[in-house]
C-alpha positions in Angstrom: 0.1 0.0 -0.1 3.0 2.6 -0.4 0.3 4.4 -2.9 -1.2 4.8 -0.1 0.9 6.2 2.0 2.7 8.9 -0.8 -0.8 10.3 -0.2 -1.0 10.3 3.4 3.0 12.7 2.2 1.2 14.7 -0.2 -2.2 15.6 2.0 0.6 16.5 4.1 3.1 18.3 1.7 5.8 16.4 2.1 5.5 15.3 -1.0 5.2 16.2 -4.8 2.3 15.6 -6.4 4.2 16.1 -10.0 7.6 16.9 -10.5 8.1 20.1 -8.0 4.5 20.7 -7.6 2.2 20.6 -4.1 -0.6 19.8 -3.9 -2.6 23.5 -2.9 -3.3 24.3 -0.3 -7.2 23.5 0.9 -7.6 20.2 -0.4 -6.4 16.6 -0.3 -6.1 13.0 -2.0 -8.9 10.7 -1.1 -7.9 7.1 -1.3 -11.4 4.6 -2.7 -11.1 1.4 -3.2 -14.0 -1.0 -3.8 -12.0 -3.9 -2.1 -12.5 -2.4 1.2 -14.3 0.2 2.4 -17.4 0.3 0.4 -20.2 -0.1 3.6 -18.8 3.2 5.3 -17.2 5.2 2.6 -19.5 6.9 -0.7 -16.4 6.9 -2.6 -16.1 3.4 -2.3 -20.0 3.1 -3.3 -19.5 4.6 -6.4 -17.0 2.6 -7.2 -18.2 -0.5 -6.5 -21.8 0.5 -8.5 -19.9 1.4 -11.4 -17.8 -1.5 -11.7 -20.9 -3.4 -11.0 -22.9 -2.1 -13.8 -20.2 -2.1 -16.2 -19.7 -5.0 -15.9 -23.2 -6.2 -16.3 -23.5 -3.7 -19.5 -20.6 -5.6 -21.7 -21.7 -9.4 -20.3 -24.4 -7.6 -22.3 -23.2 -6.6 -25.2 -20.4 -9.6 -25.4 -23.9 -11.8 -25.4 -25.9 -9.7 -28.6 -26.5 -11.3 -31.8 -25.5 -7.9 -33.0 -22.5 -7.1 -31.7 -21.4 -11.1 -32.2 -22.7 -10.9 -35.7 -21.1 -7.0 -36.7 -17.7 -8.7 -35.5 -17.9 -11.9 -37.8 -18.5 -9.4 -40.7 -16.7 -6.9 -39.9 -13.8 -6.0 -42.8 -10.2 -5.4 -41.8 -10.2 -3.9 -37.5 -13.0 -5.4 -36.8 -13.2 -3.1 -33.1 -13.4 -0.7 -35.1 -15.8 -2.6 -37.0 -18.3 -3.2 -34.3 -18.8 0.1 -33.0 -16.1 -0.7 -30.0 -13.2 2.5 -30.9 -13.0 4.8 -33.1 -10.0 5.8 -35.0 -7.1 8.7 -33.4 -8.0 11.4 -36.0 -4.7 12.0 -37.1 -3.4 15.0 -39.7 -0.8 14.6 -42.3 2.1 16.4 -42.0 2.2 18.8 -44.6 5.4 18.4 -46.8 
């Protein structure tokens, strides 16, 4: 749990957040996890709920015949053709 110790040091302004940047006065980092404290803290409860909902949605998507059909028939990049990801927009360098 080194990360939790680092958060404590950052909150006490004993360790920088990034480079030489300290956490501004009036701010404090908190640690939230779905594995611990889910009954006591709202941040942890939110993580658990989001994780459960995301798992439910992904299972439904993976089980859908439409998804499987799109993935099977997709030419080229199947993830893009199935609508799961969008290609990164790039601009060609001007010569």
